[in-house]
C-alpha positions in Angstrom: 144.4 60.4 90.2 145.4 63.6 91.8 147.2 66.4 90.0 150.9 65.7 90.0 154.1 65.2 88.0 157.8 65.5 88.0 159.6 68.3 89.8 160.8 71.1 87.5 164.2 72.7 88.2 162.4 75.9 89.0 160.3 74.3 91.7 161.7 75.0 95.1 160.2 71.9 96.8 157.4 69.3 96.6 154.8 71.9 97.6 155.8 74.2 94.7 155.6 71.2 92.4 152.1 70.4 93.6 150.9 73.9 93.2 152.3 74.2 89.7 150.9 70.9 88.6 147.5 71.8 90.0 147.5 75.0 88.1 148.7 73.3 84.9 146.4 70.3 85.0 143.2 71.8 86.5 143.6 75.6 85.9 143.4 76.2 89.7 145.8 78.6 91.3 146.3 77.5 94.9 147.9 79.9 97.3 150.8 78.6 99.3 148.9 79.8 102.4 146.2 77.2 101.6 148.6 74.3 102.0 148.0 72.3 105.1 151.1 70.2 104.8 152.7 67.2 103.1 151.9 63.5 103.8 154.7 61.0 104.1 156.4 60.2 100.8 155.3 57.0 99.0 156.9 54.9 96.3 154.9 54.4 93.1 155.0 51.2 91.0 157.7 52.6 88.8 160.1 53.2 91.7 159.5 57.0 91.8 158.9 58.8 95.1 155.5 60.6 95.4 155.2 63.5 97.9 151.4 64.1 98.5 150.5 67.7 99.4 147.2 68.5 101.1 145.6 71.9 100.7 142.3 73.6 101.4 140.7 74.7 98.1 137.6 76.1 99.7 134.1 75.3 98.6 134.0 73.3 95.4 131.1 75.4 94.2 133.4 78.4 94.2 136.1 76.8 92.1 136.3 77.2 88.3 138.1 74.3 86.9 139.7 74.5 83.5 141.2 71.0 82.9 144.1 70.7 80.5 142.7 68.2 77.9 146.2 66.9 77.1 146.6 65.8 80.7 143.1 65.3 82.2 140.4 63.1 80.7 137.7 63.7 83.4 137.3 65.5 86.7 135.1 64.2 89.5 134.9 64.8 93.3 133.9 62.7 96.2 132.4 64.2 99.3 133.8 63.1 102.7 130.5 61.7 103.7 130.6 59.4 100.6 134.1 58.2 101.4 133.2 57.5 105.0 130.3 55.2 104.1 131.4 51.5 104.5 129.5 50.5 101.3 131.8 52.8 99.3 135.0 51.3 100.8 136.8 48.1 99.9 140.1 46.5 99.3 141.8 45.0 96.2 144.2 42.1 96.6 147.2 41.7 94.3 149.6 38.9 93.9 152.9 39.2 92.1 154.6 36.6 89.9 156.9 35.7 92.8 153.9 34.9 95.0 154.1 38.0 97.1 150.6 39.4 97.9 149.5 42.8 99.0 146.2 44.6 99.7 145.3 48.2 98.7 142.3 50.3 99.6 139.6 51.1 96.9 136.8 53.6 97.0 133.7 53.1 94.9 131.6 55.8 93.2 129.3 54.7 90.4 131.4 54.4 87.3 134.5 55.5 89.1 136.8 53.3 91.1 139.5 55.1 93.1 142.3 52.6 93.5 146.1 52.3 93.5 148.2 55.2 94.7 145.3 57.6 94.6 143.3 55.4 97.0 146.3 55.1 99.3 146.7 58.9 99.4 142.9 59.3 100.0 143.1 56.8 102.9 146.1 58.6 104.5 144.2 61.9 104.2 141.0 60.5 105.7 143.1 59.0 108.6 144.6 62.4 109.2 141.5 64.5 108.8 139.0 62.2 110.6 140.8 60.1 113.1 138.5 57.6 114.8 135.8 58.0 112.0 137.8 56.3 109.3 
């Protein structure tokens, strides 16, 4: 999943929360000027509202990550070219006890499967960044 968490009283808005959580979880200080914007809010499965924030972190090779072991088990990245290949894209079908069914995107990467809210945010970002290619 992406860095994130609850808004602290000191956070001015969703962007401030995202920048703080990225610093706390990955050890990366993102400048507010690097923020491209906020995607539409989404509900999570617990009824909370998630406000995805998109920012340009620059070249990954230039980043020094210092993941917080209390919050982050593993860090991996997926290049845009990988995400755009059809063989790495799929969908997962869910059915609730009441019979209601829904479908969510999934992205495959070796031992990693990006699914759930993370895949939804990834899909929204791809649609925004690469219209007509995704």
